[in-house]
N, C-alpha and C positions, 0 to 999 in steps of 0.2 A: 777472776781478776781482770781479764780482758773486757768483760761486760762492764765492770766498774770503771775502767779507764774510758771506755766508749761512752758511758753515761756521763762521766765528768767532762769529756770533750764536747759532747752535745750541749750540756748545760753552759759551758764556757762560750761556745759559739752563739748560743741563743741569747746570752746576756749581752754579747757584743753587738748582735744584730739589732736588739731592741734598746740599747743604751741611748739615753737622751742627754743632750747637752744644751745649755742655754746660749743663745746668740742674741745680742742686742744690736739692732741696726739704728744708725744715728744720722740725722741731718743737723749740722752745727752751723748756726747763724752767728757770726762774730760781730755783727753790727746791731746788736740789741734788738733783734726781731725785724729790723728794717728791710731785710732782703727776702724774708719768707712769710712774715705775718700778714701783711696787707690788712687794712682795716675792713670797713664795710661790714657785710654780714659774716665774714669768715674770721673775725677777730679771735686769735688764739686757737682756731680750729682749721687752719688752712692747709696743713701738710699731712699727707697720708702716703701709704706705700702699697705696692704690689710685691709680694715675695713668694717664691715657689722653688721647687726643684727644677731640674732641667727638662722634666717632662710636664711642666706646668701644674704639678700637684701643689696646691697652696700650702703654706706653713701654718695656716689657721683655718678654722671651720666656723666662721661667724655669720654665714649666710650671705656674704657679699664678696665681691672680687677684690675689695680694698680693705686696708686695715689702718685705723687712725693712729697717727704719731702725735697724739695730744691727749691730755687728761680729760676724764669724765665721759668718754664715749662708751656707753654700756655694752655695745657689741664688739668693742675692742678694748677689753679691760687692761691689757698690758701695754697700752700706749701711754706716753707721758710727755709733757712739755715742762722742761726744767729751765728756770731763769736764774742766772748767777753771774755777777761781775760783768755785765754788758754782753753776755753770751746766752743765746737761746738754743737749747738742745732739744730737738724733736726726736723721739725714739720709740721703738717698739721691740719687745723681747719675746722670743719664741723658743720652744723646746724642739730640737731637731736631732735626728740621728746622723751618723756619718754619711757624707755624700757631698755632691756639688750643687750649688744653689745660685739663684739670681734674684735681684731685687731692683726696683726702680721707684724712687720717691716722686710724688706728684704734688701739685698745688691746685686747689680749687679755683684760685684766681687765674690760673692758666687755662681755664675751661676743662678742669679735671685731667690735665695732660701732664706728662713727665717734666720734672724740673730741667731736664736736659734740653728742653725746647727753649729755655730762657738762659740758664746758666750752663752753657755747653760743657759737659764734662767728658764726653766720649763720642765716638761715631755712632754707637748704639746706645739705646736707653738703659739697657740692662747693666747692672754692676754685679760682678761675680765674686763669690767666696766659696770656700770648701771647709768641711769639718772632717778631721781625721778620726780614725778609730779610737784614739785616745782623747778626743775632744779638742785637739789642737785646731785653731782657726787660722786659715790663711786666705789671702785675697783681701778684698776691701769691704768693710762693714760700716764705714763712716764716710759721709760726704760733707766736706767742710767748705763753707761759703764766707766771704768771697773766695773764689777758687784761687789758690796760691800755687805757684810752681813747685813741684816736687824736685828731687835732685835731677831727674831726667829732664823735666820741663825747664829747669834753670839753665841747663846746657843749651836748650833751644834759644833762650834769650841772651846768651853770652855775646853774640855779635850784633844783636838788634839794638838800635838806639832810639829812645823815645824822648821827644821834647814837646813842651806845651807852650802855646801862645794864648793871647786873650780870647780868641774865638776858635781855636783849632788844636788838634793834637797831631804831631808829625812823627812818623815812624820811618826809619831808614834801615838799609841792609836787609830788606825783606826778600823772601822768595817772591819773584815777580807774579806768581799766580795765587798768592796767599789771600785768604778771606779774612777781613778785619772787621770786628764788631766792637762797639763801645757801649757799656751799660753804666747807668748811674746807680747809686746805692739803693734806690727803690726798685731796682731790677728792670728799669725801663730802657729799652734799646734806643740809644740816641744817635748812633751812626752805624752804618753797615755798608761796606764797600769792598769790592774785589780789586786787588792790586794788579796793575799792568806793568809796573816798573818796580825797582827795588826801593823806591821812596813813595810814600803816600801821606797826604795831609787830609784829615777828616774834620769837617766842621763840627765843633763841640762848644756850646756856649756854657757859661757859668763856671763857678769855682767848686773845689772839693775833690773827693776821691772818686775816681772812675775805674771800672773794671775793663781792661783791655784784653780782648780775646782774639788770638791769631791762630786759626786752624786748630782750635780746640785747646790751645795752651793759653793760660791766663796770667795776668799780671796787674797789680793795683798801681794806679797812676794818680799822683797828687797834682791837681791843677790849681794854681794860685792866681 
C-alpha cells in the first residue's frame, strides 16, 4: 500500500512539474497602428518580442533570439496581428510551465531595440510575469499604448498641472529634477528636457494628441 501511495505521489508531482499553460503576450496599439506599425519595409511586421525565464531560457525554439508578434512569420507561427475597432493588437502565445518570466517587446524601426527606448514604460526593458502551479498568471502580460496612467500613476499626476499654448506645453508642480519628454502619435520625440524648477515649458508645435512622459509616468495631452 505504501508503494502505491508513493507511486501516486510521484505521478502527481511529475504531472505538476511538466504541466504546461498558455500565456499570450500582447502589445496593444490604441491608435489604429500609428504608434507601432510604421510603414516603409516593416509594414505590419514591425513588432517582435524577446521572452524567457529568469535564466534566459527562451520560451520558444525557433532558431532565433526573437519571436514575431505578427501574422505569417513561418518561424514564429504563434505570432499574430489583430486589427479591430481602431485597435491593433500584436501578440504571441507560448506554452510555459510554472515559474517566473520576463519579456520585452521590440520594434524593427527602432533599430531592433526595445519599445521602452521610445515609449518609456519602466526603468528596465524587461516586463515581468509569473505562472503559478495551477496556471494562475500574475504580473504584466500586456503593454498598452499610448501609455496611460494606472491607479498608481494617476496619483503621480494628481498635483501636476498641464496647460497648452499655440507653440508649447507647460507643466507645473513638477519635481524640480524631473525628466520630461513629449512624443507625437507617430512615436516621434518632439521635446526632451530636464526640469530645474517646478515649472517647465517645452516648445511643441502643431495640434493633436501628444504623449507626455514624466520620469516614466505617461499622460495623453490634447493640444488644440
